[in-house]
VOPAGU-2260 file (C-alpha; in pm, 1 decimal, decimal comma):
REM VOPAGU-2260
SITE   aa  ch    i         X         Y         Z
SITE  UNK   A    0   -1449,7   16555,2    9545,7
SITE  UNK   A    1   -1657,4   16333,6    9765,5
SITE  UNK   A    2   -1960,2   16500,2    9927,8
SITE  UNK   A    3   -1993,5   16223,7   10186,3
SITE  UNK   A    4   -1669,9   16326,6   10359,6
SITE  UNK   A    5   -1747,4   16696,3   10398,5
SITE  UNK   A    6   -2035,1   16914,8   10287,1
SITE  UNK   A    7   -2001,3   17277,2   10395,6
SITE  UNK   A    8   -2311,4   17490,8   10438,6
SITE  UNK   A    9   -2164,5   17770,4   10227,6
SITE  UNK   A   10   -1902,2   17711,8    9961,1
SITE  UNK   A   11   -1628,2   17954,3    9877,2
SITE  UNK   A   12   -1584,1   18059,3    9515,1
SITE  UNK   A   13   -1292,9   17815,6    9474,3
SITE  UNK   A   14   -1494,5   17526,6    9622,4
SITE  UNK   A   15   -1788,9   17599,3    9390,9
SITE  UNK   A   16   -1556,4   17600,1    9091,7
SITE  UNK   A   17   -1404,6   17270,0    9204,9
SITE  UNK   A   18   -1751,8   17117,8    9240,9
SITE  UNK   A   19   -1851,9   17226,9    8888,1
SITE  UNK   A   20   -1534,5   17078,6    8740,4
SITE  UNK   A   21   -1585,0   16753,7    8935,7
SITE  UNK   A   22   -1942,2   16725,1    8800,8
SITE  UNK   A   23   -1824,3   16769,4    8441,5
SITE  UNK   A   24   -1544,7   16513,7    8494,4
SITE  UNK   A   25   -1796,2   16258,2    8631,8
SITE  UNK   A   26   -2026,4   16314,5    8333,0
SITE  UNK   A   27   -1733,5   16261,3    8092,5
SITE  UNK   A   28   -1657,6   15930,0    8264,8
SITE  UNK   A   29   -2014,2   15823,1    8187,1
SITE  UNK   A   30   -2189,2   15857,1    8519,8
SITE  UNK   A   31   -2561,1   15942,9    8492,6
SITE  UNK   A   32   -2654,8   16306,7    8576,3
SITE  UNK   A   33   -2891,5   16198,9    8855,9
SITE  UNK   A   34   -2609,5   16009,3    9032,3
SITE  UNK   A   35   -2372,0   16304,6    8989,9
SITE  UNK   A   36   -2633,9   16541,0    9134,3
SITE  UNK   A   37   -2695,7   16313,2    9435,1
SITE  UNK   A   38   -2326,9   16267,0    9500,4
SITE  UNK   A   39   -2250,4   16641,6    9489,6
SITE  UNK   A   40   -2567,9   16751,9    9667,1
SITE  UNK   A   41   -2706,6   16966,3    9383,1
SITE  UNK   A   42   -3001,9   16949,8    9146,0
SITE  UNK   A   43   -2992,5   16771,9    8809,6
SITE  UNK   A   44   -3069,6   17104,6    8642,5
SITE  UNK   A   45   -2743,8   17247,4    8781,7
SITE  UNK   A   46   -2547,9   16946,0    8657,5
SITE  UNK   A   47   -2694,6   16986,6    8305,3
SITE  UNK   A   48   -2627,1   17361,3    8310,4
SITE  UNK   A   49   -2260,7   17300,5    8402,9
SITE  UNK   A   50   -2234,4   17037,3    8128,5
SITE  UNK   A   51   -2372,3   17275,4    7861,6
SITE  UNK   A   52   -2145,6   17557,4    7982,2
SITE  UNK   A   53   -1839,0   17333,0    7963,2
SITE  UNK   A   54   -1935,2   17225,4    7609,7
SITE  UNK   A   55   -1984,3   17581,6    7483,8
SITE  UNK   A   56   -1723,5   17780,4    7677,9
SITE  UNK   A   57   -1481,5   17512,4    7801,6
SITE  UNK   A   58   -1305,7   17522,6    8139,0
SITE  UNK   A   59   -1321,6   17901,3    8131,8
SITE  UNK   A   60   -1701,4   17884,5    8166,6
SITE  UNK   A   61   -1670,4   17688,4    8492,4
SITE  UNK   A   62   -1443,0   17942,7    8659,4
SITE  UNK   A   63   -1548,0   18115,9    8978,1
SITE  UNK   A   64   -1694,3   18459,7    8929,0
SITE  UNK   A   65   -1670,6   18743,3    9178,2
SITE  UNK   A   66   -1963,5   18757,7    9416,8
SITE  UNK   A   67   -2194,6   19051,6    9362,2
SITE  UNK   A   68   -2273,4   19295,4    9638,6
SITE  UNK   A   69   -2084,5   19484,8    9898,4
SITE  UNK   A   70   -1728,6   19368,3    9968,6
SITE  UNK   A   71   -1664,4   19204,9   10303,8
SITE  UNK   A   72   -1565,1   19419,1   10600,0
SITE  UNK   A   73   -1206,4   19410,7   10723,9
SITE  UNK   A   74   -1128,7   19114,2   10947,6
SITE  UNK   A   75    -922,1   19101,0   11266,0
SITE  UNK   A   76    -599,9   19060,4   11069,6
SITE  UNK   A   77    -674,7   19366,3   10857,6
SITE  UNK   A   78    -760,5   19572,8   11166,1
SITE  UNK   A   79    -420,5   19482,9   11312,9
SITE  UNK   A   80    -260,3   19594,6   10987,3
SITE  UNK   A   81    -461,7   19917,9   10996,8
SITE  UNK   A   82    -338,6   19976,8   11353,2
SITE  UNK   A   83      17,9   19951,2   11227,1
SITE  UNK   A   84     -54,0   20190,9   10941,6
SITE  UNK   A   85    -210,8   20445,9   11175,7
SITE  UNK   A   86      81,0   20421,2   11419,6
SITE  UNK   A   87     324,6   20502,0   11138,2
SITE  UNK   A   88     153,8   20836,9   11099,0
SITE  UNK   A   89     -50,3   21020,8   10840,1
SITE  UNK   A   90     258,7   21152,4   10660,3
SITE  UNK   A   91     379,9   20795,1   10602,7
SITE  UNK   A   92      38,4   20716,5   10450,9
SITE  UNK   A   93      85,6   20997,2   10197,4
SITE  UNK   A   94     -85,7   21293,9   10363,8
SITE  UNK   A   95      64,7   21639,0   10411,1
SITE  UNK   A   96      27,7   21662,3   10789,0
SITE  UNK   A   97      36,1   21414,9   11077,7
SITE  UNK   A   98    -329,5   21470,6   11164,4
SITE  UNK   A   99    -556,6   21167,0   11127,6
SITE  UNK   A  100    -914,1   21251,8   11034,7
SITE  UNK   A  101   -1201,2   21012,2   10969,7
SITE  UNK   A  102   -1186,4   21104,1   10600,8
SITE  UNK   A  103    -817,8   21017,0   10582,0
SITE  UNK   A  104    -866,7   20689,9   10767,4
SITE  UNK   A  105   -1154,6   20602,4   10531,8
SITE  UNK   A  106    -925,4   20670,9   10235,3
SITE  UNK   A  107    -655,1   20441,7   10379,3
SITE  UNK   A  108    -909,6   20162,8   10444,6
SITE  UNK   A  109   -1041,8   20193,3   10086,4
SITE  UNK   A  110    -690,2   20195,1    9939,0
SITE  UNK   A  111    -549,3   19909,0   10147,4
SITE  UNK   A  112    -848,8   19676,2   10186,3
SITE  UNK   A  113   -1089,0   19775,0    9908,4
SITE  UNK   A  114   -1368,2   19844,8   10158,8
SITE  UNK   A  115   -1539,0   20181,8   10142,4
SITE  UNK   A  116   -1663,0   20343,9   10462,1
SITE  UNK   A  117   -1839,6   20675,2   10492,9
SITE  UNK   A  118   -1624,9   20884,2   10728,9
SITE  UNK   A  119   -1913,7   20936,3   10972,1
SITE  UNK   A  120   -1982,1   20563,5   10992,7
SITE  UNK   A  121   -1616,4   20476,5   11042,7
SITE  UNK   A  122   -1608,1   20617,2   11396,7
SITE  UNK   A  123   -1808,1   20327,5   11546,6
SITE  UNK   A  124   -1589,9   20041,1   11411,6
SITE  UNK   A  125   -1276,7   20233,2   11509,5
SITE  UNK   A  126   -1401,5   20264,4   11869,4
SITE  UNK   A  127   -1493,2   19894,8   11869,8
SITE  UNK   A  128   -1132,1   19811,5   11780,7
SITE  UNK   A  129    -979,2   20028,7   12053,4
SITE  UNK   A  130    -918,4   20357,6   11874,8
SITE  UNK   A  131   -1005,2   20679,8   12054,3
SITE  UNK   A  132   -1066,5   21035,3   11940,4
SITE  UNK   A  133    -782,9   21277,7   12006,4
SITE  UNK   A  134    -865,4   21639,3   11948,6
SITE  UNK   A  135    -565,0   21869,5   11924,3
SITE  UNK   A  136    -548,1   22160,1   12165,7
SITE  UNK   A  137    -623,0   22489,0   11996,4
SITE  UNK   A  138    -353,9   22748,2   12044,5
SITE  UNK   A  139    -328,6   23111,3   11951,9
SITE  UNK   A  140    -100,3   23194,6   11661,5
SITE  UNK   A  141      52,7   23478,4   11863,7
SITE  UNK   A  142     155,2   23234,3   12137,9
SITE  UNK   A  143     509,5   23300,1   12260,1
SITE  UNK   A  144     652,0   22994,8   12436,3
SITE  UNK   A  145     942,6   23191,4   12586,6
SITE  UNK   A  146     710,8   23441,3   12758,6
SITE  UNK   A  147     488,4   23156,0   12883,6
SITE  UNK   A  148     786,4   22968,5   13027,4
SITE  UNK   A  149     918,0   23282,1   13199,8
SITE  UNK   A  150     582,8   23391,9   13351,0
SITE  UNK   A  151     566,7   23153,9   13652,5
SITE  UNK   A  152     917,7   23245,3   13763,9
SITE  UNK   A  153     895,7   23625,6   13727,6
SITE  UNK   A  154     546,3   23766,8   13706,8
SITE  UNK   A  155     376,3   23512,2   13932,1
SITE  UNK   A  156     641,1   23549,7   14202,3
SITE  UNK   A  157     604,3   23927,9   14185,6
SITE  UNK   A  158     226,6   23898,6   14216,4
SITE  UNK   A  159     251,3   23671,4   14518,2
SITE  UNK   A  160     492,0   23911,1   14693,7
SITE  UNK   A  161     267,8   24213,8   14635,8
SITE  UNK   A  162     -43,2   24046,4   14777,5
SITE  UNK   A  163      87,6   24007,3   15132,3
SITE  UNK   A  164     274,0   24338,4   15144,4
SITE  UNK   A  165     180,3   24581,4   15427,1
SITE  UNK   A  166     -62,6   24846,1   15314,9
SITE  UNK   A  167    -182,6   24635,6   15025,0
SITE  UNK   A  168    -549,3   24684,6   14953,2
SITE  UNK   A  169    -808,5   24411,5   14940,2
SITE  UNK   A  170   -1037,8   24368,3   14648,0
SITE  UNK   A  171   -1301,7   24555,4   14847,2
SITE  UNK   A  172   -1077,1   24808,5   15024,9
SITE  UNK   A  173   -1361,9   25021,6   15158,3
SITE  UNK   A  174   -1465,1   24761,0   15415,1
SITE  UNK   A  175   -1228,1   24493,2   15530,9
SITE  UNK   A  176   -1370,6   24154,4   15630,6
SITE  UNK   A  177   -1695,6   23967,9   15585,2
SITE  UNK   A  178   -2054,8   24010,1   15704,6
SITE  UNK   A  179   -1972,4   23826,1   16027,2
SITE  UNK   A  180   -1681,0   24054,5   16109,6
SITE  UNK   A  181   -1658,1   24232,2   16447,3
SITE  UNK   A  182   -1795,4   24580,5   16480,3
SITE  UNK   A  183   -2094,0   24525,3   16261,5
SITE  UNK   A  184   -2446,1   24527,1   16389,6
SITE  UNK   A  185   -2630,3   24199,7   16360,2
SITE  UNK   A  186   -2990,8   24172,0   16266,0
SITE  UNK   A  187   -3258,0   23945,7   16401,8
SITE  UNK   A  188   -3229,6   23718,4   16707,1
SITE  UNK   A  189   -2851,9   23726,8   16710,3
SITE  UNK   A  190   -2865,1   24099,5   16794,5
SITE  UNK   A  191   -3065,9   24036,2   17113,6
């Protein structure tokens, strides 16, 4: 590994492991620790620490360790995969019904990507990636679809026919018309 060709600002775990192994290999070839540290862009203390670790624990001691802290958030590729999972339906994801809730989506994200979201917080990233809230229409349990389908053709037609029938009463059958109707005395200037 030659640091003059490329020196990233932040190394991945695999690149850090490669750098530690390269430092130990240079020390075994007889290069001085100061030259190794300059060449790899690290301190001499780090070079000596890697040397001691390789002497006591071998190559296993130089392996990359998992980074502490919160796991990374899902990337664009994982959001596309999540879109596919959500389109397959909740039953395909192992739930009893087809209803997607934030809790269920959070469980799928944790299971598939290893990232834990609180269900309340998950709403904002979902909206940012094009998902929308769909609330199911509430319906009465006693709802009879056959009666509902028949109503516009029978009952509504009968109601419309009755309204215009001769002798039918208005909602206010005691006095037909409005305040501006003929035969009614007007008040104020209009009366003069």
